[in-house]
C-alpha positions, 0 to 999 in steps of 0.5 A, a space after each residue: 741604942 736604947 729604946 723606951 718601953 711601953 706602948 707609943 702612938 705612931 706620931 712621936 716627937 723625940 728631943 734631946 740637948 746635946 753634949 758636944 766638948 773636945 770635938 775632933 774627927 773621932 767623936 761622931 754621932 748622936 742619934 734620936 729613934 722613931 718607931 724603932 724595935 730591937 731583937 736579937 740580930 734585928 733592928 727596925 725603925 728610923 734613926 735620925 743622926 747628927 754628927 757632933 762637929 761644927 763646920 764642913 764635916 757636919 752632917 745629918 741623916 734620916 736612916 732607916 733600919 731594915 731588920 737584919 743586922 747591918 741592913 739599913 737605908 739612907 733616906 736624906 743625907 746632908 752635909 755642910 756647916 749648916 749641919 754644925 753642933 755645938 754644945 747645948 744645941 737641941 736636936 729633934 726628930 718628929 714622925 707624923 703619918 709618914 712625914 719625918 722631919 729632923 731639926 736642929 735648934 728648932 730649925 727644920 734640916 731635913 725631910 722625908 716620907 716613909 711608910 715602911 713602919 707604922 708603930 714602934 718605940 722612940 729612943 736614942 743612940 750614939 756612935 764613937 768612930 773607932 778605928 777598924 779592928 777588935 784591937 782597936 777598942 782596947 787601945 787608950 784613947 783620948 776620946 772619952 765617952 763624956 765628950 759626946 752625948 746628951 744631957 737632956 732627952 725627951 720623948 712623947 
C-alpha cells in the first residue's frame, strides 16, 4: 500500500487506469484507498478493490481497515462478470460525507455508507495472490509484477 503525503480534505476521489495483461487466477487485485492511514502494525481507512479478471470470477469490494494487523471488515462485496476488468479500464472511488462509491469506466458498481473515518489520505495498493508459506515467495513464477497494476493514477 502507498498513501499520498500532505493534508487532504475528507471528501476524496481516486482514479486509475488499469493494466491487466496475461490474466490468470494468480494475477489478483488493484486497490484504491480513501481516508487511510498507516503506522507500525496499524492500518485504517477504506480500500476499494477490483479483481483483475474478466468473467464470472471478477469481483469488487469496499473494505474498511479497522486498525490492527489483519483486522478488516468487508462492506459490500459483489462478484460476477459485470465486475470484469480489462487492460485500459478506469477504476474510481469516491467518498463524500459518509457515502463511498466504486466505479468501473464511470459506471457506479458498488455503494455503501460508513462514518468510521472522517480523515486520512488517498492512495493505492496491489495484491498478487501466492500460495501459502514463506517458500512460495521465492519460487519462480510466470506471473510478473507488470501484468497487473496502474498506468495512471490521480487523487483529488
